[in-house]
N, C-alpha and C positions, 0 to 999 in steps of 0.2 A: 262407084263400083257396085255392081249387082252380082250375086252368086246364086245359081240355081242348082240345087242338088237333086239327083234322081237315082233310081236303081234300087231303092229300098223295097222290101217285101217280106214275105214269109218263106222260111226255109226250115228244113229238118236239120237236126244236129248232124254234123258231118258234111253238110252241104256247103254251097258256095254262092256268093253274091258279089257283084261288082258295082260299086257306087261311082257316080260321075258327078263332077261339079263344073258347071260352065260359068265362066266369068265374062261379064259384059261391062261396057262403059269404063274400060280400062285399056290404055294403049299398050301395044305389045311390049314395048321396051320396059315399061313399068312392071308388066306381068312377069317378064323374064327375070327381073331382079327381085321378085317377091318370094317370101317364104310361104309355103302352103301347109295347111294342117287339116287333119280330120279329128274331130272330137265327138264324144258321145255322152248322152245323159240318159240314164235309166231312171224309172220312177222312184222318187224318194232319195235320189243320189245327186251328188254334184256333177257338173259337167267335167269330163276328164279328157286329157289328151290321149288319142289313140296312136296317131302317127304324124310325123312332120317331115317335110322335105324342103331343104334350102335351095336357093338359086344355084348353088354350087354342086348340088346333087347329093349332099349329105342327108342321111335319114336317121330318124330316131323313132323307136317304137315303145309303146307300153309293154312291159314284160309279159303280160298275159296274152299278147297277140303276136309276139315274136315267132317267126317261123310259119305263121299262118296268114298274116295280112301283109300286103305289099302296097305301098303308096307310090304313085308315079304321076308324071305330068306330061302333057303335050303342049308345048309353048305355042306352036303354030295355031292350035285350036283353042288356046286359052282354057285348057281343061286340066283338072286334077282328078285322079282316080284312086279308088281304094279297092283292091282285090282282096276279098275275104274268103279264105278256104278253111275247111275243117271247122266249121263254125260250131260254137257251143251255146247252150241256153244263156250263159252269162254274157254273151255278146249282144243280146237283145237290148235295144235302146233307140233313141232318136239320134241320128248321126248328123253332124253339122260340119260343113267345110268352112275353112277360115283362110283368109289371105292377109298377110302382113305386107302391105305395099308402102311405097314411099309416101303416099298421100294419106295413109291411115290403116286401121285394122278393120276388116270387114268380115261379116258372117252371113252365111246362107240361112234359109229357113229351116232346114232340117228334113231328113227323110227317115221314115220309121222302118226299123228292122226287127222282125220277130223271129225267134228260133224255138222250134218245138223239139222236145226230147223224145 
């Protein structure tokens, strides 16, 4: 399984970005059953969970992003998204997508998000 994240960039505080993660080398039936997650890692900090989405549609968000970020998936396109609104300087980090599939746990390379105040 390969994951390619995109959509990172620079934004001012209060702005929005939408991250996208495309999965390849995974059959659709396995993708549909997978748990998806977005994590982030800021300089000097540990990687942390931002949002996750189960195959059944349940979501879980880090408290600091609740009400601002939304995770979603398009199974037909084998993509997972993270819509980030009302962004804050504390949201600046490298964002990684993660897929927990039946065949294993997979990570993308990460996409950099910077937020200026």
